[in-house]
C-alpha positions as CSV (number, residue, x, y, z in Angstrom):
1,M,-33.2,-37.6,43.5
2,A,-35.0,-41.0,43.4
3,M,-35.0,-42.9,40.1
4,S,-38.8,-42.9,40.2
5,S,-38.9,-39.1,40.2
6,I,-36.6,-38.9,37.2
7,R,-38.7,-41.4,35.3
8,S,-41.8,-39.3,36.1
9,A,-40.1,-36.2,34.9
10,L,-39.0,-37.9,31.7
11,A,-42.5,-39.2,31.1
12,R,-44.0,-35.7,31.5
13,V,-41.8,-34.2,28.9
14,L,-42.3,-37.0,26.4
15,I,-46.1,-37.2,26.6
16,A,-47.0,-33.5,27.1
17,P,-49.0,-32.7,23.9
18,K,-48.7,-29.0,24.1
19,L,-45.3,-28.6,25.8
20,R,-43.8,-25.2,25.2
21,A,-40.1,-24.5,25.4
22,P,-39.3,-22.1,28.3
23,R,-38.3,-18.6,27.5
24,R,-34.6,-19.3,27.8
25,F,-34.9,-21.6,24.7
26,A,-36.8,-19.0,22.6
27,A,-34.0,-18.7,20.0
28,T,-33.9,-22.4,19.4
29,A,-37.6,-22.9,19.2
30,A,-37.9,-20.1,16.6
31,A,-35.4,-22.0,14.4
32,G,-37.5,-25.1,14.2
33,D,-40.6,-25.2,16.4
34,T,-41.4,-28.9,16.1
35,Q,-42.6,-31.1,19.0
36,P,-39.5,-33.3,19.2
37,E,-37.3,-30.2,19.4
38,R,-39.4,-28.7,22.1
39,V,-39.2,-31.9,24.1
40,A,-35.5,-32.2,23.6
41,A,-35.0,-28.6,24.7
42,E,-37.0,-29.2,27.9
43,M,-34.9,-32.4,28.6
44,V,-31.6,-30.5,28.1
45,R,-32.9,-27.8,30.5
46,Y,-33.8,-30.4,33.1
47,A,-30.5,-32.4,32.8
48,L,-28.0,-29.5,32.5
49,G,-30.0,-26.8,34.5
50,G,-31.1,-26.6,38.1
51,A,-32.2,-30.2,38.3
52,V,-28.7,-31.6,37.8
53,R,-27.7,-30.0,41.1
54,R,-30.2,-32.2,42.9
55,S,-29.3,-35.4,41.0
56,S,-26.1,-37.2,40.0
57,P,-24.5,-36.9,36.6
58,E,-25.4,-40.5,36.0
59,E,-29.1,-39.8,36.5
60,A,-28.9,-36.7,34.3
61,M,-27.2,-38.8,31.6
62,W,-30.0,-41.4,31.9
63,I,-32.5,-38.7,31.1
64,L,-30.7,-37.6,28.0
65,E,-30.0,-41.1,26.7
66,Q,-33.6,-42.2,27.2
67,G,-34.8,-39.1,25.5
68,A,-32.5,-39.8,22.5
69,S,-33.7,-43.4,22.3
70,N,-37.4,-42.4,22.5
71,L,-37.1,-39.6,20.0
72,Q,-35.1,-41.5,17.4
73,G,-36.9,-41.8,14.1
74,G,-40.0,-39.9,15.4
75,G,-40.7,-37.8,12.3
76,E,-40.0,-34.2,11.5
77,G,-37.6,-32.6,13.9
78,S,-36.6,-35.8,15.6
79,A,-33.1,-35.8,14.1
80,E,-32.5,-32.3,15.3
81,A,-33.9,-33.2,18.7
82,V,-31.5,-36.2,19.0
83,G,-28.6,-33.9,17.9
84,M,-29.5,-31.5,20.7
85,L,-29.5,-34.3,23.2
86,M,-26.1,-35.7,22.0
87,L,-24.5,-32.2,22.3
88,A,-25.9,-32.0,25.8
89,M,-24.5,-35.5,26.6
90,S,-21.0,-34.3,25.6
91,T,-21.4,-31.3,27.9
92,L,-22.4,-33.4,30.8
93,L,-19.5,-35.8,30.2
94,Y,-17.1,-32.7,30.1
95,R,-18.6,-31.3,33.3
96,S,-18.0,-34.7,35.0
97,G,-14.3,-34.6,34.2
98,R,-14.6,-37.2,31.4
99,R,-13.0,-35.1,28.6
100,Q,-12.1,-38.1,26.4
101,D,-15.6,-39.5,26.6
102,A,-17.0,-36.0,25.7
103,M,-14.7,-36.0,22.6
104,E,-16.0,-39.4,21.5
105,K,-19.6,-38.2,21.9
106,L,-18.9,-35.1,19.8
107,K,-17.3,-37.2,17.1
108,A,-20.4,-39.4,17.1
109,T,-22.6,-36.3,16.9
110,Q,-20.7,-35.1,13.8
111,Q,-21.4,-38.4,12.1
112,V,-25.2,-38.4,12.7
113,A,-26.2,-34.8,13.0
114,P,-28.8,-33.7,10.4
115,S,-27.4,-30.3,9.4
116,A,-24.3,-28.2,9.0
117,A,-25.2,-26.2,12.1
118,F,-25.1,-29.3,14.3
119,R,-21.9,-30.5,12.7
120,V,-20.1,-27.2,13.2
121,A,-21.3,-27.0,16.8
122,A,-19.9,-30.5,17.5
123,W,-16.6,-29.7,15.7
124,E,-16.2,-26.4,17.5
125,A,-16.6,-28.1,20.8
126,L,-14.3,-31.0,19.8
127,M,-11.5,-28.5,18.8
128,G,-12.1,-26.7,22.1
129,L,-11.4,-29.9,24.0
130,H,-8.3,-30.7,21.9
131,M,-7.0,-27.2,22.7
132,E,-7.8,-27.6,26.4
133,A,-5.9,-30.9,26.5
134,G,-2.9,-29.3,25.0
135,Q,-2.9,-31.6,21.9
136,E,-1.1,-30.7,18.7
137,I,-3.5,-29.6,16.1
138,S,-3.3,-27.5,12.9
139,Y,-5.5,-24.6,12.0
140,S,-5.9,-26.2,8.6
141,V,-8.2,-28.8,10.1
142,S,-11.8,-28.4,9.1
143,P,-15.2,-29.9,9.9
144,N,-15.4,-31.5,6.5
145,D,-12.2,-33.4,7.2
146,S,-14.4,-36.0,8.9
147,V,-17.9,-35.5,7.6
148,D,-19.8,-34.1,4.6
149,L,-21.2,-30.8,5.7
150,S,-23.8,-30.6,3.0
151,I,-27.3,-29.9,4.5
152,K,-30.8,-30.9,3.6
153,D,-31.4,-28.2,1.0
154,G,-28.2,-29.0,-0.9
155,S,-26.3,-25.9,0.1
156,K,-22.9,-26.0,1.9
157,W,-21.8,-24.7,5.2
158,S,-19.5,-22.2,3.5
159,D,-22.6,-20.6,2.1
160,Q,-23.8,-19.8,5.6
161,D,-21.5,-16.9,6.7
162,H,-22.3,-17.3,10.5
163,L,-21.1,-20.9,10.4
164,K,-18.0,-20.0,8.4
165,F,-17.3,-17.4,11.1
166,R,-17.5,-20.0,13.8
167,V,-15.2,-22.3,11.9
168,N,-12.7,-19.5,11.1
169,A,-12.7,-18.3,14.7
170,I,-11.7,-21.8,16.0
171,K,-9.0,-22.0,13.3
172,G,-7.8,-18.6,14.2
173,L,-7.6,-19.6,17.9
174,I,-5.6,-22.6,17.0
175,A,-3.2,-20.5,14.8
176,L,-2.7,-18.1,17.8
177,L,-1.8,-21.1,20.0
178,N,0.6,-22.3,17.4
179,G,2.3,-18.9,17.3
180,E,1.1,-18.3,13.7
181,T,-0.1,-14.7,14.1
182,E,-0.3,-13.9,10.4
183,S,-2.4,-16.9,9.7
184,A,-4.7,-16.0,12.6
185,A,-5.0,-12.5,11.1
186,Q,-6.2,-13.8,7.8
187,L,-8.7,-16.2,9.4
188,F,-10.2,-13.6,11.7
189,A,-10.3,-11.0,8.9
190,D,-12.7,-13.2,6.9
191,G,-16.1,-11.9,7.8
192,C,-15.5,-11.5,11.6
193,R,-16.4,-7.8,11.7
194,D,-19.8,-8.5,10.1
195,F,-20.8,-10.8,13.0
196,A,-18.7,-9.9,16.1
197,G,-20.5,-8.4,19.0
198,R,-23.9,-8.6,17.5
199,G,-25.1,-11.5,19.5
200,K,-26.8,-13.2,16.6
201,H,-26.6,-16.7,14.9
202,Q,-25.2,-18.3,18.1
203,T,-21.7,-16.9,17.4
204,E,-20.9,-15.7,20.9
205,S,-18.0,-18.1,21.4
206,A,-16.5,-17.1,18.0
207,D,-16.9,-13.4,19.1
208,V,-14.9,-14.1,22.2
209,S,-12.1,-15.7,20.1
210,Y,-12.1,-12.7,17.8
211,G,-12.0,-10.3,20.7
212,E,-9.0,-12.2,22.2
213,Y,-7.2,-12.0,18.9
214,L,-7.7,-8.2,18.7
215,H,-6.6,-8.1,22.4
216,C,-3.4,-10.0,21.6
217,V,-2.4,-7.8,18.7
218,G,-3.1,-4.6,20.6
219,D,-6.3,-3.4,19.0
220,F,-7.8,-2.6,22.4
221,P,-10.7,-0.3,21.2
222,M,-12.0,-3.0,18.8
223,A,-11.5,-5.7,21.4
224,T,-13.4,-3.7,23.9
225,Q,-16.3,-3.3,21.5
226,V,-16.4,-7.1,20.9
227,Y,-16.1,-8.1,24.5
228,E,-18.8,-5.6,25.6
229,G,-21.1,-6.9,22.8
230,V,-20.7,-10.5,24.0
231,L,-21.4,-9.5,27.6
232,E,-24.5,-7.5,26.6
233,A,-25.8,-10.5,24.7
234,A,-25.2,-12.7,27.7
235,R,-27.4,-10.4,29.8
236,M,-30.3,-11.0,27.5
237,E,-32.4,-13.9,28.9
238,D,-33.3,-15.5,25.5
239,K,-29.6,-15.8,24.6
240,S,-28.9,-18.4,27.3
241,G,-30.8,-21.0,25.4
242,N,-28.2,-21.7,22.8
243,L,-28.5,-25.5,22.4
244,L,-26.2,-25.7,19.4
245,T,-23.0,-25.5,21.5
246,A,-21.3,-28.0,23.8
247,A,-18.5,-28.7,26.3
248,N,-16.3,-25.7,26.9
249,M,-18.1,-23.6,24.2
250,I,-21.5,-23.4,25.9
251,P,-23.0,-20.0,26.8
252,E,-21.9,-20.2,30.5
253,E,-18.3,-20.8,29.5
254,V,-18.5,-18.0,26.9
255,S,-19.8,-15.6,29.5
256,L,-17.1,-16.5,31.9
257,G,-14.5,-16.2,29.2
258,A,-15.6,-12.8,28.0
259,T,-15.8,-11.5,31.5
260,C,-12.3,-12.6,32.4
261,S,-10.8,-11.5,29.1
262,Y,-12.4,-8.1,29.4
263,G,-11.1,-7.8,32.9
264,Q,-7.6,-8.6,31.6
265,L,-8.0,-6.0,28.9
266,L,-9.0,-3.3,31.4
267,S,-6.0,-4.3,33.5
268,H,-3.7,-4.0,30.4
269,S,-5.3,-0.5,29.8
270,G,-4.4,0.6,33.3
271,K,-8.1,0.7,34.4
272,F,-7.5,-1.2,37.6
273,G,-10.7,-0.4,39.4
274,E,-12.8,-1.7,36.5
275,A,-10.5,-4.6,36.0
276,E,-10.9,-5.7,39.6
277,D,-14.6,-5.5,39.2
278,Y,-14.8,-7.7,36.1
279,L,-12.2,-10.2,37.4
280,T,-14.2,-10.5,40.6
281,R,-17.3,-11.2,38.6
282,A,-15.4,-13.8,36.6
283,L,-14.3,-15.4,39.9
284,Q,-17.8,-15.5,41.2
285,K,-19.1,-17.0,37.9
286,A,-16.4,-19.7,38.0
287,E,-17.2,-20.6,41.6
288,E,-21.0,-20.7,41.0
289,Q,-20.7,-22.7,37.8
290,F,-18.0,-25.2,38.8
291,G,-17.4,-25.0,42.5
292,A,-14.6,-23.4,44.6
293,N,-12.0,-26.1,43.8
294,H,-12.4,-26.4,40.1
295,P,-9.4,-25.6,37.8
296,K,-11.4,-22.8,36.1
297,V,-11.3,-21.0,39.5
298,G,-7.5,-21.4,39.6
299,I,-7.3,-19.9,36.1
300,V,-9.3,-16.8,37.1
301,L,-7.3,-16.5,40.3
302,T,-4.1,-16.4,38.2
303,C,-5.6,-13.5,36.2
304,V,-6.5,-11.7,39.4
305,A,-3.0,-12.1,40.7
306,R,-1.5,-10.8,37.5
307,M,-3.8,-7.7,37.7
308,Y,-2.5,-6.9,41.1
309,K,1.1,-7.4,39.9
310,L,0.5,-4.9,37.0
311,K,-1.3,-2.5,39.3
312,A,1.7,-2.5,41.8
313,K,4.2,-1.9,39.0
314,S,2.1,0.9,37.6
315,E,1.6,2.6,41.0
316,G,5.1,1.9,42.3
317,S,3.5,0.0,45.3
318,S,3.7,-3.5,46.6
319,S,1.1,-6.2,47.0
320,I,3.4,-9.2,47.6
321,M,1.3,-10.9,50.2
322,V,-1.9,-10.5,48.2
323,Q,-0.2,-11.8,45.0
324,E,1.5,-14.7,46.8
325,G,-1.7,-15.8,48.4
326,L,-3.6,-15.7,45.1
327,Y,-0.8,-17.7,43.2
328,R,-0.6,-20.2,46.0
329,R,-4.3,-20.8,46.0
330,A,-4.4,-20.9,42.2
331,L,-1.7,-23.6,42.1
332,E,-3.5,-25.6,44.8
333,V,-6.8,-25.5,42.8
334,L,-5.0,-26.4,39.6
335,K,-3.3,-29.4,41.4
336,A,0.1,-28.3,40.3
337,P,2.8,-31.0,40.8
338,S,5.6,-30.4,43.3
339,I,8.5,-28.4,42.0
340,N,10.7,-31.2,43.5
341,S,9.1,-33.9,41.4
342,E,11.3,-35.5,38.8
343,G,10.5,-34.2,35.3
344,T,7.3,-32.6,34.1
345,N,4.4,-34.8,33.1
346,K,4.2,-34.6,29.3
347,H,0.4,-34.6,29.5
348,L,0.0,-32.2,32.4
349,D,-3.4,-30.6,32.4
350,W,-3.5,-26.8,32.5
351,R,0.3,-26.7,31.7
352,D,0.1,-23.1,30.3
353,I,-1.6,-21.6,33.4
354,I,0.5,-23.6,35.9
355,S,3.7,-22.5,34.2
356,L,2.6,-18.9,34.2
357,A,1.5,-18.9,37.8
358,R,4.7,-20.6,38.9
359,G,6.8,-18.2,37.0
360,E,5.0,-15.2,38.5
361,Y,5.2,-16.7,42.0
362,A,8.9,-17.3,41.5
363,E,9.5,-13.6,40.8
364,L,7.9,-12.8,44.1
365,L,10.2,-15.2,45.9
366,L,13.3,-14.0,44.2
367,I,13.0,-10.5,45.6
368,Q,12.9,-11.9,49.2
369,S,16.5,-12.7,50.3
370,N,15.5,-15.6,52.6
371,R,13.4,-17.3,49.8
372,K,15.7,-17.0,46.8
373,A,16.6,-20.6,46.6
374,E,13.0,-21.6,46.5
375,G,12.3,-19.0,43.9
376,E,15.2,-20.3,41.7
377,R,13.8,-23.9,41.9
378,M,10.3,-22.6,41.0
379,K,11.6,-20.5,38.1
380,E,13.5,-23.5,36.8
381,W,10.4,-25.6,36.9
382,A,8.3,-23.0,35.2
383,E,10.8,-22.5,32.4
384,G,11.0,-26.3,31.9
385,A,7.2,-26.7,31.7
386,W,6.6,-23.6,29.4
387,R,5.4,-24.6,25.9
388,N,3.9,-21.4,24.4
389,R,4.9,-21.0,20.8
390,R,4.1,-17.3,20.5
391,L,6.4,-15.9,23.3
392,T,8.9,-17.0,25.9
393,L,8.1,-17.2,29.6
394,A,10.3,-14.2,30.2
395,Q,8.3,-12.1,27.8
396,A,5.0,-13.3,29.4
397,L,6.3,-12.2,32.8
398,D,7.6,-8.8,31.8
399,F,5.0,-6.1,31.7
400,S,7.6,-3.3,31.5
401,E,8.7,-3.8,27.9
402,P,6.1,-2.3,25.5
403,S,7.5,-4.4,22.6
404,N,6.5,-7.6,24.3
405,P,3.3,-9.2,23.0
406,T,0.1,-8.9,25.0
407,I,-1.0,-12.3,26.4
408,V,-4.5,-13.3,27.1
409,V,-5.6,-16.2,29.3
410,D,-8.6,-17.9,27.8
411,T,-10.7,-19.6,30.5
412,R,-12.7,-21.7,28.0
413,I,-9.7,-23.7,26.9
414,G,-7.4,-23.0,29.9
415,R,-4.6,-21.8,27.5
416,I,-2.5,-18.7,27.1
417,L,-2.8,-16.8,23.8
C-alpha cells in the first residue's frame, strides 16, 4: 500500500467527529466510550486486521505510532487509547518475529498504562513471551513487582477478581512448567471456577490456562466444560474485539490454543473422530493466521501426529507412514537443527516441541530394522534436548502407562505442560 494511502486512512480515523467503533469492538467501547478510545480501536483494527495483509509491518507500525503520538495528552480517554495502541504495537512486533522488541514494548506499557486492567494485560503478555522463549521464571513473580497497580479510583487490582484470575492463571501456568503441580493447584483454585468458561471480563486466555491445568491433572469433564466455554465465546462476534490483550495472548491465539488443546483432550479420551476434527480446525487456524511455514503450524502438526499414534495404539493398527510424514513436516517447519550438529543450542526456540517430535519420530524409526541406527541418534538427540521439569521424555512418549501424567501442548507459548 502506498504511504499516501496510509496517511489518508490515518487522517480519516483521527478527524472523523462521529466515528463509531465497529461491532467487533463492542465490548471495549462499552467499557469506556470516549472519542480517543474509539479512534484507537479503529486504528488497531486497521493495523492488525485485514489491512495489514495488504501493507508491510513497518507501515502498520507507523499507523500505530502516529496514532499514539497524536492522541497523547488529548483529554479524557486519551491515556487508555494510547495504552491500546502500545499493546497493539507489541502484538505487531511479536507477529513480525521480534520477540525481544515486543517484550520491551510491553514493559514500557506497564510503566505508562493508566489502569490495572492495562498493566495486567501487558504483564500477562510479557510472561507469555518469557515462557515461549523458554526463560527461567518463578510463579511468585507478580505485576506489581515492577509497577504500582493502583488505579484511578484508589482500589487495587486484587480487589478486581477477574484481574486476579488472569494473574493467577499465568502464575499457575508458570508453576506447571516448573513442575510445581501443587502450587499450580493452589493458584488455579483461587476463584477460577467463578470465571472459567463464561466468556466475560476478557479472561479467555486465563480460561484456557485453567482448562489445560485440569486436563493435565486428569479432570477431563471439567476441562471439557472450560474448553467448550472458551470456544463458544470465540464464536461470538463481539468477543473478538478484546483490545486489552497482546502478543501470544490475543483472542486469535486463544482460539487456536483452545481448539488444539480440546482436540488433544478428545484424543486422550479415545474420541478420535472428534479429535481429528478439532485438530484439523486448529491446523487450518494456524495456517490462516500465520502462514503454512510458521512454527505454530509445526506445533499443531506434532499434536496431529500424536493423535494418530494414540489412535493406532488403541486400535492395534499402524499409521507409520502418516505419522512419519507429519513429524518430518513439523520438524521442518520448526526449523529443527540437524541431529548430527554438535551439541544443542542452549537458546533453541521451540525446544519442548522439537524434542517431543524428535522423540516420537525416533520411536517410529526404531521399529524399522533398516533405520534403527538413525532412530538411536534421533532418540539420543531428543533426550539431550529435553528440559521438561514435570516428566521425563520416556513418560511423555508412553501412552500405555495409566500412571504417567497427561501432557498438553500449549500452542500459545509453544511449550509442553
